C-alpha positions as CSV (number, residue, x, y, z in Angstrom):
1,M,210.0,126.5,67.8
2,K,208.7,129.5,70.0
3,A,207.6,128.6,73.8
4,G,203.7,130.1,73.3
5,S,203.5,127.9,69.8
6,F,205.0,124.9,71.9
7,W,202.2,125.3,74.8
8,R,199.4,125.7,71.9
9,V,200.2,122.4,70.2
10,F,200.3,120.5,73.7
11,L,197.0,121.6,74.5
12,L,195.5,120.4,71.1
13,L,196.9,117.5,71.7
14,L,195.5,117.1,75.0
15,L,192.2,117.8,73.9
16,L,192.4,115.2,71.3
17,A,193.4,112.7,73.8
18,T,190.8,113.4,76.0
19,A,187.7,113.0,73.4
20,A,189.2,110.0,72.0
21,A,189.3,108.6,75.9
22,C,185.5,108.9,76.2
23,G,184.7,106.4,73.3
24,P,181.8,106.8,70.9
25,D,178.7,108.9,71.2
26,R,176.8,107.0,74.2
27,T,173.4,108.3,73.4
28,R,173.2,105.8,70.0
29,L,173.9,102.7,72.1
30,S,171.9,100.4,74.1
31,V,172.8,98.3,77.1
32,A,173.6,95.4,74.7
33,G,175.6,97.5,72.6
34,S,173.5,97.9,69.8
35,A,172.1,101.2,68.2
36,T,168.8,102.6,69.9
37,P,166.7,105.4,68.3
38,P,166.9,108.5,70.4
39,S,163.1,108.4,70.7
40,Q,163.2,105.6,72.8
41,L,165.6,107.2,75.2
42,R,164.8,109.1,78.3
43,S,164.5,112.4,77.5
44,P,166.5,114.9,80.0
45,L,163.3,117.2,80.0
46,P,159.8,116.0,80.9
47,T,157.5,115.8,78.0
48,A,153.7,117.2,77.7
49,V,151.2,114.7,78.6
50,A,148.2,114.6,76.4
51,P,145.2,115.6,78.3
52,S,142.3,113.3,79.0
53,P,139.4,113.9,76.7
54,T,136.8,115.8,78.5
55,P,133.8,113.6,79.6
56,T,130.5,114.1,78.1
57,A,127.3,113.8,80.0
58,P,125.0,111.0,78.4
59,P,122.0,112.1,76.1
60,P,118.8,113.1,78.0
61,S,117.2,110.0,76.0
62,A,119.9,107.7,77.8
63,I,119.0,109.0,81.3
64,P,116.3,106.8,83.2
65,K,113.7,109.3,84.4
66,R,112.4,108.7,88.3
67,G,109.8,106.2,88.2
68,A,110.2,105.4,84.3
69,P,113.4,103.2,84.0
70,P,113.8,101.1,81.0
71,C,112.3,97.8,80.7
72,L,115.0,95.4,81.8
73,P,115.2,91.6,82.1
74,T,114.3,89.7,84.9
75,C,115.5,90.6,88.4
76,P,117.9,87.6,88.9
77,L,116.9,87.8,93.0
78,C,113.1,88.1,92.3
79,S,113.7,84.8,89.8
80,A,115.3,83.0,92.6
81,P,114.8,80.4,94.7
82,E,113.5,81.2,97.9
83,R,116.0,82.4,100.2
84,S,117.0,80.3,103.2
85,G,117.1,83.2,105.5
86,A,113.8,84.7,104.4
87,G,112.7,87.4,106.8
88,T,115.8,87.4,108.4
89,G,117.2,90.6,107.0
90,D,120.1,88.9,105.1
91,P,121.9,91.1,102.9
92,P,120.9,90.9,99.0
93,S,123.4,89.6,96.3
94,F,124.0,92.1,94.2
95,S,123.7,96.0,94.8
96,P,120.2,97.4,95.9
97,D,120.5,100.1,93.2
98,R,119.8,98.0,90.2
99,R,116.4,98.0,88.5
100,Y,115.0,95.2,86.4
101,G,111.7,94.9,84.6
102,G,109.3,93.1,82.4
103,Q,109.6,94.2,78.5
104,A,106.6,95.4,76.4
105,T,105.4,92.5,74.0
106,S,103.0,92.9,70.9
107,T,101.3,90.0,72.1
108,P,97.7,91.4,73.6
109,L,97.4,90.3,77.2
110,P,94.3,88.4,78.3
111,V,91.1,90.6,79.9
112,Y,89.2,89.0,82.6
113,S,85.8,89.9,83.9
114,Y,84.1,89.2,87.3
115,R,81.0,87.6,89.0
116,V,80.0,89.4,92.1
117,I,79.4,86.3,94.7
118,H,78.7,88.4,98.0
119,T,78.4,92.0,98.6
120,Y,79.2,93.5,102.3
121,R,78.5,96.9,103.8
122,H,81.6,99.0,103.7
123,D,81.8,102.6,105.6
124,P,80.8,105.1,103.2
125,T,83.3,107.5,104.8
126,A,86.2,105.5,104.4
127,F,88.9,106.7,101.9
128,T,90.5,103.3,101.1
129,E,93.8,103.0,100.3
130,G,95.0,99.3,102.0
131,L,92.7,96.3,102.7
132,V,93.9,92.9,103.7
133,F,91.8,90.0,105.2
134,E,93.3,87.8,108.2
135,G,91.6,85.9,110.8
136,G,88.0,86.3,109.8
137,A,88.2,90.2,109.7
138,L,89.0,93.1,107.2
139,Y,92.1,95.3,108.4
140,E,91.8,98.7,106.5
141,G,93.9,101.5,106.2
142,T,92.3,105.0,105.2
143,G,93.5,108.1,103.8
144,L,93.1,112.0,103.7
145,R,94.5,114.5,106.1
146,G,92.6,114.8,109.3
147,R,90.7,111.3,108.8
148,S,93.3,108.7,108.0
149,T,93.0,105.5,110.1
150,L,94.0,102.3,110.5
151,R,90.8,99.9,111.4
152,K,89.7,96.4,111.9
153,V,86.6,96.0,110.5
154,D,84.0,93.0,110.8
155,L,83.4,91.4,107.2
156,K,79.4,90.6,107.3
157,S,78.2,93.8,108.7
158,G,80.9,96.2,108.1
159,K,81.2,97.3,111.7
160,V,84.5,98.9,112.6
161,L,85.8,97.1,115.8
162,Q,89.0,98.6,116.3
163,L,90.6,102.4,115.2
164,H,93.5,104.1,115.2
165,A,93.8,107.7,113.9
166,L,96.8,108.9,112.3
167,P,98.2,112.0,113.5
168,E,98.3,115.1,111.4
169,P,99.5,116.1,108.9
170,H,99.9,112.1,107.7
171,F,97.6,111.2,104.6
172,G,97.1,107.1,105.2
173,E,97.9,105.0,102.7
174,G,98.2,101.3,102.1
175,I,98.9,98.8,104.5
176,A,100.3,95.0,104.9
177,L,100.6,92.2,107.6
178,Y,103.8,90.9,108.4
179,D,103.7,88.2,111.3
180,D,102.0,89.9,114.1
181,Q,102.6,93.2,112.9
182,I,100.9,95.8,110.6
183,V,102.9,98.2,108.3
184,Q,101.2,101.4,107.1
185,L,102.4,103.8,104.8
186,T,102.0,107.5,104.2
187,W,101.5,109.6,101.1
188,K,104.1,112.3,100.9
189,S,105.2,112.3,104.7
190,H,108.1,109.9,103.6
191,L,107.4,107.6,106.9
192,G,106.1,104.4,107.5
193,F,103.9,103.1,111.0
194,V,104.7,99.7,112.0
195,Y,102.0,98.4,114.7
196,A,101.3,95.6,116.8
197,R,98.2,93.6,115.0
198,D,96.2,93.1,118.3
199,S,96.4,96.1,120.0
200,F,97.3,98.8,117.3
201,E,100.3,100.1,119.5
202,L,102.7,102.1,117.4
203,L,105.7,100.2,117.5
204,R,108.3,101.9,115.1
205,T,108.6,104.2,112.4
206,F,110.6,104.1,109.4
207,P,111.7,106.7,106.6
208,Y,111.7,106.2,102.8
209,L,112.3,108.4,100.3
210,T,109.3,108.2,97.5
211,E,105.9,108.6,98.1
212,G,104.0,105.9,99.9
213,W,100.9,104.2,97.7
214,G,100.3,100.5,98.1
215,I,102.2,97.8,99.8
216,T,102.0,93.7,100.4
217,Y,103.7,91.2,101.6
218,D,104.6,88.0,99.7
219,G,105.5,85.7,102.8
220,D,109.1,87.0,102.4
221,R,109.5,90.7,101.5
222,L,107.3,93.4,101.6
223,I,106.0,95.2,97.9
224,M,105.9,99.0,97.8
225,S,104.3,101.0,95.2
226,D,105.0,104.8,94.9
227,G,102.5,105.7,92.2
228,T,105.0,105.5,89.2
229,S,105.5,101.9,87.3
230,T,108.3,100.6,89.9
231,L,107.8,98.1,92.7
232,R,110.2,98.0,95.2
233,F,111.0,95.1,97.5
234,L,112.0,95.6,101.2
235,D,113.2,93.6,103.7
236,P,110.6,93.6,106.4
237,Q,112.8,93.6,109.5
238,S,115.0,96.4,108.3
239,F,113.1,98.1,105.9
240,R,115.7,98.1,103.3
241,E,115.4,97.9,99.6
242,T,116.8,95.1,98.3
243,C,115.2,95.0,94.5
244,Q,113.0,97.0,92.4
245,I,111.0,95.9,89.4
246,Q,109.2,98.0,86.4
247,V,105.8,97.0,85.6
248,C,105.2,96.7,81.9
249,D,102.4,95.4,79.6
250,D,102.0,95.0,76.0
251,Q,102.2,98.9,75.5
252,G,105.2,99.8,77.9
253,P,105.2,100.8,81.6
254,V,102.4,100.7,83.7
255,S,102.4,103.8,86.1
256,R,99.9,105.1,88.5
257,L,100.2,101.4,90.4
258,N,98.1,102.1,93.6
259,E,96.7,99.1,96.3
260,L,98.6,95.9,95.9
261,E,97.7,92.2,97.2
262,Y,99.8,89.3,96.7
263,V,97.5,86.5,95.4
264,Q,98.5,82.9,94.7
265,G,102.3,84.2,93.6
266,E,100.9,87.2,91.6
267,I,100.5,90.8,92.3
268,Y,97.4,92.4,92.1
269,A,97.4,96.0,91.6
270,N,94.7,98.8,91.6
271,V,95.9,101.5,88.9
272,W,94.7,104.6,90.0
273,Q,91.7,106.1,88.6
274,T,91.0,103.3,86.2
275,D,88.5,100.1,86.8
276,R,90.9,97.6,86.0
277,I,93.5,95.3,88.1
278,A,96.8,94.7,86.7
279,R,98.3,91.1,87.4
280,I,101.9,90.9,87.6
281,D,104.4,88.7,87.7
282,P,106.6,89.3,90.4
283,R,109.7,87.6,89.0
284,T,109.8,90.0,85.9
285,G,107.5,92.8,86.6
286,Q,105.5,91.8,83.5
287,V,101.7,92.2,83.5
288,I,100.3,88.9,82.7
289,G,96.6,90.1,82.7
290,W,94.1,92.8,83.2
291,I,90.8,92.3,85.4
292,D,88.0,94.8,84.2
293,L,85.7,95.4,87.4
294,A,83.9,98.2,85.2
295,G,80.0,98.5,86.4
296,L,80.7,96.9,89.5
297,L,79.4,99.6,91.9
298,R,76.1,100.5,90.2
299,P,74.5,103.8,89.6
300,Q,71.8,103.0,92.2
301,D,74.5,102.4,94.9
302,R,75.8,105.9,94.2
303,T,73.8,107.9,96.9
304,Q,76.4,109.8,97.7
305,P,79.9,111.2,96.1
306,V,82.3,108.0,95.4
307,D,86.0,108.1,94.7
308,V,87.8,105.6,92.2
309,L,87.8,101.8,92.9
310,N,90.5,100.7,95.1
311,G,91.5,98.2,97.8
312,I,92.1,94.8,97.1
313,A,92.1,91.8,99.5
314,Y,92.7,88.1,99.7
315,D,91.4,85.1,102.3
316,V,94.2,82.7,101.5
317,G,92.5,80.0,103.6
318,G,89.0,80.5,101.8
319,H,90.2,81.5,98.1
320,R,88.1,84.7,98.5
321,L,88.5,88.0,96.7
322,F,87.5,91.4,98.1
323,V,87.4,94.5,96.3
324,T,86.3,97.8,97.1
325,G,86.8,101.8,96.4
326,K,87.2,104.9,98.2
327,L,84.2,106.5,99.9
328,W,82.4,103.1,98.7
329,P,79.3,102.0,100.5
330,L,79.9,98.6,99.4
331,L,82.6,96.0,99.5
332,F,82.6,92.8,96.8
333,E,83.3,89.3,96.8
334,I,84.1,88.6,93.2
335,E,85.1,85.7,91.0
336,V,87.5,86.3,88.3
337,L,86.6,84.9,85.2
338,P,87.9,84.5,81.3
339,R,86.0,87.1,79.2
340,E,83.5,85.6,76.8
């Protein structure tokens, strides 16, 4: 054999021996020595990741409109027993941006009539936006730019005993008494005022995002309306919103809720540009009845231009209900009666 042929044979044998030493194909063996499909082995190159589906916006019908949220079940905070830390600014037990509300029902709601018990004089220049009875006197918040006031009024004579004028351009709105303080809203200034009840001294202000219409106090929280069907519950110390309910009757959401008064566990609400007061369950937002005050101000009492019914005050000790209107010359004590 020639030398060149020898070395070619030698190299071929060396290559065969090396291949045998490497053993069988390692890509087909698992750790346990059994065959493993190639698809389950890590690829030496990264594989393409399937893109996540593009988020799609919900249809317009599924987006709650401001002031017209869908009717939802009972608010757990409002239906819970009275909190031990009432009025102390305790945080809510759930997210404050949750909405709850009553549900429209097919059962017609009761409509109540009224009987006038007493009639009192009322300042015909007072554009009444808020009304409260406390300590034998009325407290009244009035509106219109340049004419907005907070006042204390003698019930029997209608005489203004004390008055604080709001600075322009504020348009005064609803008022509520909380302890020894008076809270007053403004319409579009997004600003509320807190006064000392005895002196009307301004103690502080607080902001809010909506319009201000009516406000009342249930002994634990302030309840505020903004002209929509939503009522907001506020902590009276921090003015932080703790709950919302949507007001519904048998036809659906009830909007234009204006002046508010808390009466024996219910919220009474004037509905702007109507002669009706809604009786609202504060736990659910459900309207449980209507008070129809049509004809309360007689034609002969309209000796000058008057505006709509607005202003509800309740005498807790005497169980008396007072109502009036914007620019009305009279204020009425009424008894609510079932309609015959």
